C-alpha positions as CSV (number, residue, x, y, z in Angstrom):
1,M,5.0,-121.8,-28.2
2,S,6.8,-123.1,-31.3
3,A,7.4,-121.1,-34.5
4,A,4.9,-123.2,-36.4
5,A,2.2,-122.6,-33.7
6,R,2.9,-118.9,-33.7
7,I,2.6,-118.7,-37.5
8,A,-0.7,-120.7,-37.4
9,N,-2.0,-118.4,-34.7
10,L,-1.1,-115.3,-36.7
11,W,-2.6,-116.8,-39.8
12,A,-5.9,-117.5,-38.0
13,K,-6.1,-113.9,-36.8
14,A,-4.9,-112.3,-40.1
15,D,-7.0,-110.7,-42.8
16,R,-6.6,-113.5,-45.3
17,P,-7.9,-111.6,-48.4
18,G,-5.6,-108.7,-47.6
19,V,-2.6,-111.1,-47.0
20,R,-3.3,-112.9,-50.3
21,A,-3.6,-109.5,-52.1
22,F,-0.3,-108.4,-50.6
23,F,1.7,-111.5,-51.6
24,L,0.1,-111.5,-55.0
25,S,1.1,-107.9,-55.6
26,M,4.7,-108.6,-54.4
27,A,4.9,-111.5,-56.8
28,A,3.5,-109.5,-59.7
29,L,5.8,-106.5,-59.0
30,A,8.7,-109.0,-58.9
31,V,7.7,-110.2,-62.3
32,A,7.5,-106.6,-63.6
33,L,11.0,-105.9,-62.2
34,V,12.4,-109.0,-63.9
35,L,10.8,-107.9,-67.2
36,A,12.1,-104.4,-66.8
37,L,15.7,-105.7,-66.2
38,Y,15.4,-108.0,-69.2
39,S,14.2,-105.1,-71.3
40,S,17.3,-103.1,-70.3
41,A,19.6,-106.0,-71.1
42,A,18.0,-106.6,-74.5
43,A,18.4,-102.9,-75.3
44,E,22.1,-103.1,-74.5
45,L,22.4,-106.1,-76.9
46,G,20.6,-104.1,-79.7
47,R,17.5,-106.3,-79.7
48,I,15.1,-103.3,-79.7
49,R,11.9,-105.2,-80.5
50,L,12.4,-107.7,-77.7
51,A,13.3,-104.8,-75.3
52,S,10.1,-103.0,-76.3
53,V,7.9,-106.0,-75.7
54,S,9.5,-106.7,-72.3
55,A,9.1,-103.1,-71.2
56,L,5.5,-103.0,-72.4
57,A,4.8,-106.3,-70.5
58,A,6.4,-104.8,-67.3
59,L,4.2,-101.8,-67.6
60,I,1.1,-103.9,-68.1
61,V,1.8,-106.0,-65.0
62,A,2.6,-102.9,-62.9
63,G,-0.6,-101.3,-64.1
64,W,-2.7,-104.3,-63.3
65,V,-1.3,-104.3,-59.7
66,A,-2.1,-100.6,-59.4
67,V,-5.7,-101.0,-60.7
68,T,-6.7,-104.2,-59.0
69,L,-4.6,-104.9,-55.9
70,V,-3.6,-101.5,-54.6
71,P,-7.2,-100.4,-53.9
72,V,-7.8,-103.7,-52.0
73,L,-4.8,-103.0,-49.8
74,A,-5.7,-99.4,-49.3
75,R,-9.2,-100.2,-48.0
76,R,-7.6,-102.5,-45.4
77,T,-4.7,-100.2,-44.3
78,P,-4.9,-98.7,-40.8
79,L,-2.8,-95.7,-41.9
80,R,-5.8,-93.5,-42.8
81,W,-4.4,-90.9,-40.4
82,L,-1.5,-90.1,-42.7
83,G,-3.7,-87.6,-44.5
84,Y,-4.7,-85.6,-41.3
85,K,-4.7,-81.9,-41.7
86,M,-3.0,-80.2,-38.7
87,E,-2.8,-76.7,-37.5
88,Y,0.5,-75.3,-36.5
89,K,1.4,-72.6,-34.0
90,V,4.7,-71.5,-32.5
91,T,4.5,-71.2,-28.8
92,R,6.1,-68.4,-26.7
93,Q,8.9,-70.8,-25.7
94,G,9.4,-71.6,-29.4
95,W,9.8,-68.0,-30.3
96,F,12.5,-67.6,-27.6
97,Y,14.2,-70.7,-28.9
98,I,14.2,-69.4,-32.5
99,G,15.5,-66.1,-31.2
100,G,18.4,-67.9,-29.5
101,I,19.2,-69.8,-32.8
102,I,19.3,-66.5,-34.7
103,L,21.7,-65.0,-32.2
104,I,24.0,-68.0,-32.3
105,S,23.8,-68.0,-36.1
106,L,24.9,-64.4,-36.2
107,A,27.8,-65.1,-33.9
108,A,28.8,-68.1,-36.0
109,M,28.8,-66.1,-39.2
110,N,30.8,-63.3,-37.6
111,T,33.5,-65.5,-36.1
112,G,33.5,-68.4,-38.5
113,N,33.7,-70.8,-35.5
114,N,32.9,-74.3,-36.7
115,L,31.7,-75.3,-33.2
116,L,29.0,-72.6,-33.3
117,F,27.9,-73.9,-36.7
118,L,27.6,-77.4,-35.2
119,I,25.6,-76.0,-32.3
120,V,23.2,-74.1,-34.7
121,A,22.8,-77.3,-36.8
122,S,21.9,-79.2,-33.6
123,L,19.4,-76.6,-32.5
124,I,17.7,-76.7,-35.9
125,A,17.7,-80.5,-35.9
126,I,15.9,-80.3,-32.5
127,I,13.1,-78.2,-34.0
128,L,12.7,-80.6,-36.9
129,M,12.7,-83.6,-34.6
130,S,10.1,-81.8,-32.4
131,G,7.8,-81.3,-35.5
132,I,8.1,-84.9,-36.6
133,L,7.5,-86.3,-33.1
134,S,4.5,-84.1,-32.5
135,S,3.0,-85.1,-35.8
136,I,3.4,-88.8,-35.0
137,T,1.9,-88.2,-31.6
138,L,-1.1,-86.4,-32.9
139,S,-1.8,-88.6,-36.0
140,G,-4.0,-91.7,-35.7
141,V,-6.0,-90.5,-32.7
142,A,-9.8,-90.7,-32.8
143,M,-12.2,-89.2,-30.4
144,R,-15.7,-90.0,-29.0
145,L,-17.9,-88.0,-26.7
146,Q,-20.8,-89.5,-24.7
147,L,-23.4,-87.5,-22.8
148,P,-26.1,-88.6,-20.4
149,E,-29.5,-89.4,-21.8
150,H,-31.3,-86.8,-19.6
151,I,-29.8,-83.4,-18.8
152,F,-31.4,-80.7,-16.7
153,A,-30.5,-77.0,-16.7
154,G,-28.3,-75.9,-13.9
155,Q,-27.4,-79.4,-12.8
156,P,-23.9,-80.6,-13.5
157,V,-23.7,-83.9,-15.4
158,R,-20.7,-86.1,-16.2
159,A,-19.6,-86.6,-19.8
160,S,-17.3,-89.3,-21.0
161,I,-14.5,-88.4,-23.5
162,E,-12.6,-91.3,-25.1
163,L,-9.5,-91.2,-27.2
164,E,-8.4,-94.2,-29.3
165,N,-4.9,-94.6,-30.7
166,E,-5.2,-96.3,-34.1
167,K,-1.4,-96.5,-34.7
168,L,0.0,-100.0,-34.8
169,T,3.3,-99.5,-33.1
170,L,3.7,-96.0,-31.6
171,P,2.0,-94.5,-28.5
172,S,0.9,-90.8,-28.2
173,F,1.8,-88.4,-25.4
174,S,0.5,-85.2,-23.9
175,L,-2.8,-84.8,-25.7
176,R,-5.4,-82.1,-24.9
177,V,-9.0,-82.1,-26.1
178,E,-10.8,-78.8,-26.4
179,A,-14.0,-77.5,-28.1
180,V,-13.8,-75.4,-31.3
181,N,-15.9,-72.3,-30.7
182,D,-18.0,-71.4,-33.8
183,K,-18.3,-67.6,-34.2
184,N,-21.5,-68.1,-36.1
185,S,-23.2,-70.1,-33.4
186,P,-24.6,-68.2,-30.3
187,A,-24.7,-71.3,-28.2
188,S,-21.9,-71.9,-25.8
189,A,-19.5,-74.8,-26.3
190,L,-20.3,-78.2,-24.8
191,L,-16.8,-78.5,-23.4
192,E,-15.9,-75.4,-21.4
193,T,-12.5,-76.5,-20.1
194,P,-9.9,-78.6,-22.0
195,V,-9.3,-82.3,-21.0
196,Y,-5.8,-83.6,-20.7
197,F,-4.6,-87.1,-21.6
198,P,-0.9,-87.7,-20.6
199,Y,-0.4,-91.0,-22.4
200,L,-2.2,-93.1,-25.0
201,A,-0.8,-96.6,-25.7
202,K,-0.5,-98.1,-29.1
203,R,-3.8,-99.6,-30.3
204,G,-5.2,-98.5,-26.9
205,R,-8.0,-96.4,-25.5
206,A,-8.2,-93.9,-22.7
207,H,-11.2,-92.1,-21.3
208,Q,-11.9,-89.4,-18.8
209,T,-15.1,-88.3,-17.1
210,V,-15.6,-84.6,-16.9
211,P,-18.3,-82.4,-15.3
212,I,-20.4,-80.3,-17.7
213,S,-23.1,-77.8,-16.7
214,F,-25.7,-76.1,-18.9
215,P,-27.1,-72.8,-17.6
216,A,-30.4,-72.8,-19.5
217,R,-32.8,-75.1,-21.3
218,G,-32.7,-75.8,-25.1
219,V,-30.5,-77.5,-27.6
220,Y,-26.7,-77.1,-27.4
221,R,-24.7,-78.0,-30.5
222,Q,-21.0,-78.6,-31.0
223,D,-19.8,-79.3,-34.5
224,A,-16.1,-79.9,-34.0
225,F,-13.4,-80.5,-31.4
226,R,-9.6,-80.0,-31.5
227,I,-6.9,-82.5,-30.3
228,V,-3.8,-80.4,-29.3
229,T,-0.3,-81.4,-28.4
230,R,3.0,-79.6,-27.5
231,F,5.0,-82.8,-27.3
232,P,8.0,-83.2,-27.0
233,F,9.6,-79.8,-26.2
234,G,6.7,-77.4,-26.3
235,F,8.2,-75.3,-29.1
236,L,5.3,-76.1,-31.5
237,Q,1.6,-76.5,-30.8
238,K,-0.1,-78.8,-33.3
239,A,-3.8,-79.4,-33.4
240,H,-6.0,-81.7,-35.4
241,R,-9.6,-80.7,-35.9
242,V,-12.1,-83.5,-35.3
243,A,-15.5,-83.1,-37.0
244,L,-17.7,-84.6,-34.3
245,R,-21.2,-83.1,-34.4
246,T,-22.8,-83.4,-31.0
247,E,-26.1,-82.2,-29.7
248,A,-27.4,-82.0,-26.1
249,L,-31.0,-81.5,-25.3
250,V,-31.3,-79.7,-21.9
251,Y,-34.5,-79.9,-20.0
252,P,-35.7,-77.1,-17.8
253,S,-34.7,-77.2,-14.2
254,V,-37.1,-79.3,-12.0
255,E,-35.8,-78.0,-8.7
256,P,-38.5,-76.3,-6.6
257,T,-38.4,-72.6,-7.4
258,R,-39.6,-69.7,-5.3
259,E,-42.8,-69.4,-7.5
260,F,-43.4,-73.2,-7.1
261,L,-43.1,-73.0,-3.4
262,E,-45.5,-70.1,-3.3
263,I,-48.2,-71.8,-5.3
264,L,-47.8,-75.2,-3.8
265,P,-50.1,-74.7,-0.7
266,G,-52.9,-73.2,-2.9
267,L,-52.4,-76.0,-5.4
268,E,-52.7,-78.7,-2.8
269,G,-55.7,-77.0,-1.2
270,A,-57.5,-76.8,-4.6
271,M,-56.9,-80.4,-5.2
272,E,-58.2,-81.4,-1.8
273,S,-61.3,-79.3,-2.3
274,L,-62.0,-81.1,-5.6
275,A,-61.3,-84.6,-4.2
276,K,-64.0,-87.2,-4.2
277,G,-63.7,-87.8,-0.5
278,R,-62.5,-90.6,1.7
279,G,-62.8,-94.3,1.2
280,Q,-64.1,-96.9,3.6
281,D,-60.9,-99.0,4.2
282,L,-59.2,-98.4,7.5
283,Y,-55.6,-97.2,7.0
284,A,-54.3,-96.4,10.5
285,L,-55.2,-95.1,14.0
286,R,-53.6,-91.9,15.3
287,D,-54.1,-89.4,18.2
288,Y,-56.9,-87.0,18.0
289,V,-56.3,-83.3,17.1
290,P,-58.8,-80.5,17.5
291,T,-59.4,-80.2,13.8
292,D,-60.5,-83.8,13.4
293,S,-64.2,-84.6,13.0
294,A,-65.9,-86.5,15.9
295,R,-67.3,-88.9,13.3
296,H,-63.9,-90.4,12.9
297,V,-63.2,-91.1,16.6
298,H,-62.6,-94.8,17.3
299,W,-64.3,-95.1,20.6
300,K,-63.3,-98.7,21.4
301,A,-59.6,-97.9,20.9
302,S,-60.0,-94.7,22.8
303,A,-61.5,-96.5,25.8
304,R,-58.8,-99.1,25.7
305,L,-55.9,-96.7,25.5
306,G,-57.4,-93.9,27.6
307,S,-57.0,-91.2,25.0
308,L,-59.0,-90.2,21.9
309,M,-57.9,-92.1,18.8
310,V,-59.0,-91.2,15.2
311,R,-59.4,-93.5,12.3
312,E,-57.6,-92.7,9.0
313,F,-59.0,-94.1,5.7
314,T,-57.4,-94.9,2.4
315,R,-58.4,-92.7,-0.5
316,E,-60.6,-94.2,-3.2
317,D,-59.4,-91.9,-6.0
318,E,-56.0,-91.4,-7.4
319,T,-54.4,-88.1,-8.4
320,R,-55.4,-87.3,-12.0
321,V,-53.9,-84.0,-13.3
322,L,-54.0,-82.2,-16.6
323,L,-51.1,-79.8,-16.8
324,V,-51.5,-77.0,-19.4
325,L,-49.0,-74.5,-20.7
326,D,-50.5,-71.7,-22.7
327,P,-47.6,-70.3,-24.7
328,H,-49.5,-67.4,-26.2
329,I,-48.0,-64.2,-24.8
330,F,-50.4,-61.4,-23.9
331,D,-49.1,-57.8,-23.3
332,S,-51.8,-55.4,-22.2
333,A,-49.6,-52.3,-22.9
334,P,-48.8,-51.6,-26.6
335,E,-45.4,-50.2,-25.7
336,A,-44.4,-53.4,-23.8
337,T,-41.2,-54.9,-25.0
338,M,-40.6,-58.6,-25.7
339,Q,-37.8,-58.9,-23.2
340,P,-40.1,-58.9,-20.1
341,A,-42.5,-61.3,-21.9
342,A,-39.7,-63.6,-22.8
343,E,-38.4,-63.6,-19.2
344,R,-42.0,-64.3,-18.0
345,F,-42.3,-67.2,-20.4
346,E,-39.0,-68.8,-19.3
347,R,-40.2,-68.6,-15.7
348,A,-43.5,-70.2,-16.7
349,V,-41.7,-73.1,-18.5
350,T,-39.6,-73.7,-15.4
351,L,-42.7,-73.7,-13.2
352,C,-44.4,-76.2,-15.5
353,A,-41.4,-78.5,-15.3
354,S,-41.3,-78.3,-11.5
355,V,-45.1,-79.0,-11.3
356,A,-44.7,-82.0,-13.7
357,W,-41.8,-83.4,-11.7
358,H,-43.8,-82.9,-8.5
359,F,-46.6,-85.2,-9.8
360,F,-44.0,-87.6,-11.2
361,E,-42.7,-88.1,-7.7
362,R,-46.2,-88.6,-6.4
363,N,-46.8,-91.3,-9.0
364,A,-49.9,-89.4,-10.3
365,Q,-51.8,-89.9,-13.5
366,L,-50.6,-87.0,-15.6
367,Q,-51.6,-85.5,-18.9
368,F,-50.0,-82.5,-20.6
369,R,-51.3,-80.0,-23.2
370,S,-49.9,-77.1,-25.0
371,A,-50.1,-75.6,-28.5
372,G,-49.4,-78.4,-30.9
373,M,-48.6,-80.9,-28.1
374,E,-50.8,-83.3,-26.1
375,T,-49.9,-86.4,-24.2
376,P,-52.3,-89.1,-23.2
377,L,-53.4,-89.5,-19.6
378,A,-51.0,-92.0,-18.2
379,P,-48.8,-92.6,-15.1
380,A,-46.4,-89.7,-14.9
381,E,-43.3,-92.0,-15.2
382,E,-44.4,-92.9,-18.7
383,N,-44.7,-89.4,-20.1
384,I,-42.6,-87.2,-17.9
385,F,-39.7,-87.0,-20.3
386,A,-41.9,-86.4,-23.3
387,I,-43.3,-83.4,-21.3
388,L,-39.8,-82.2,-20.4
389,H,-38.7,-82.6,-24.1
390,H,-41.5,-80.3,-25.2
391,L,-40.7,-77.8,-22.4
392,A,-37.0,-77.8,-23.4
393,L,-37.9,-76.6,-26.9
394,A,-41.1,-74.5,-26.2
395,Q,-41.1,-71.0,-27.6
396,P,-43.6,-68.1,-26.9
397,L,-46.4,-67.6,-29.5
398,P,-48.3,-64.4,-30.4
399,S,-51.5,-63.7,-28.5
400,D,-54.6,-65.8,-29.5
401,P,-57.8,-63.8,-29.3
402,Q,-60.0,-66.9,-29.6
403,H,-58.4,-68.7,-26.6
404,A,-58.7,-72.0,-28.5
405,L,-56.4,-73.9,-26.2
406,L,-58.3,-72.8,-23.0
407,T,-61.7,-73.3,-24.6
408,S,-60.8,-76.9,-25.5
409,L,-60.1,-77.8,-21.9
410,A,-63.8,-77.7,-21.1
411,A,-64.1,-81.2,-22.8
412,S,-62.2,-82.8,-19.8
413,P,-64.3,-81.9,-16.7
414,E,-63.3,-85.0,-14.9
415,L,-59.6,-84.0,-14.6
416,F,-58.1,-81.5,-12.3
417,K,-56.4,-78.9,-14.4
418,I,-53.3,-76.8,-13.6
419,I,-53.2,-74.0,-16.2
420,V,-50.2,-71.6,-16.7
421,T,-51.3,-68.8,-19.0
422,S,-50.4,-65.2,-20.0
423,Q,-54.1,-64.4,-20.7
424,P,-55.8,-61.8,-18.5
425,R,-58.0,-63.0,-15.7
426,G,-61.3,-62.1,-17.3
427,S,-60.5,-64.3,-20.4
428,I,-60.7,-67.7,-18.6
429,P,-63.9,-69.6,-19.4
430,V,-66.2,-69.8,-16.4
431,N,-66.7,-73.5,-16.6
432,L,-63.0,-74.1,-16.0
433,W,-62.8,-72.3,-12.7
434,H,-64.6,-75.2,-10.8
435,T,-62.1,-77.8,-11.9
436,S,-58.9,-75.8,-12.4
437,Y,-56.1,-74.0,-10.7
438,V,-55.0,-71.1,-12.9
439,I,-51.5,-69.6,-12.6
440,F,-51.3,-66.2,-14.4
441,L,-47.9,-65.2,-15.7
442,E,-48.4,-61.7,-14.6
443,D,-48.4,-62.9,-11.0
444,L,-44.9,-64.4,-11.5
445,I,-43.2,-61.0,-11.9
446,H,-42.1,-59.6,-8.5
């Protein structure tokens, strides 16, 4: 490629307003310099008035450049990172190195040996060089953190951490990303272990995928991260604090718990007893078992195959479930503490999440109700994450003597209801028992 073609290519990619502002400022400053030199020469010749006018003109031109052109260039400069605030820390190796310098310095002063003074100067120069190189390595580095959209408690997820080097000409080496623990925040840090980046090219990006696990449901917040380096010799550790506010909403675990496996047979039995019955469309033929009704025996197929065959029919109804979480905590004993009630509520929330996920996997029609929360009856795939979002943030409420939430459920007699409540057994409305499966929180404590 010829020189003219290269210049044309660079001009096509260049920031033309910035280039024009740069050359205009250089020309104006050159004019100001000429006026300043002329003012000095006029003053030497004794022409004071002409020297004053020239000096004033030079100041006006320089001031115009500072007011109009410098801000334009500053907005376009990629060197924003020059103002980074860095944290300094001398490492253990650095303290040993400084101790060695002190010993050699004492020996040089006692003996007056010029060679020892040269060695001390070289050692001090190495420390200065280490500080400059580490500052260059750390400056101009930006960070991004990306978390998955859906996170469940107890299940490891993979987060993506990306570093970008905004420097135009210099790479960065040996960078470590770690979370800044806030003493005022009880939540644990999002990034439990540091992430290491050995090399970051100029104007380049590098990313790593790291596993992260959250032990419990809720909102996890991280306000800042720290980019740390010990490059090049490890004598100094420098860190740049990155204000990157990150939030992670963690759903309750949907893995089948012991309580869920215990109630599942009774739940399935209650749903079968409330089912509308069988349809009339033939689904399949299978071998007869003693529990089958004789009405469903297919006699022609049995005579042809020489063994009893039973007809299976498709169901006319689809699963329609109303899942209810009653967050009102009831403690029968006045001296009961809140800790057992809180533990009971957490187990109830986890149980609700497991039940909701179970019907999501069955492609059921699902509706959810709780205090201040109600979803419409829809396929579970449409509202499952709205349900899990509410369960992730749900908190126990004081006891409700009126049982308003449970009483309102009587308005939906056509839906099969699964109710998780802390109320005593005698407080459940009678008209709910025929269309509901009630799970009492007191039964969840073993």
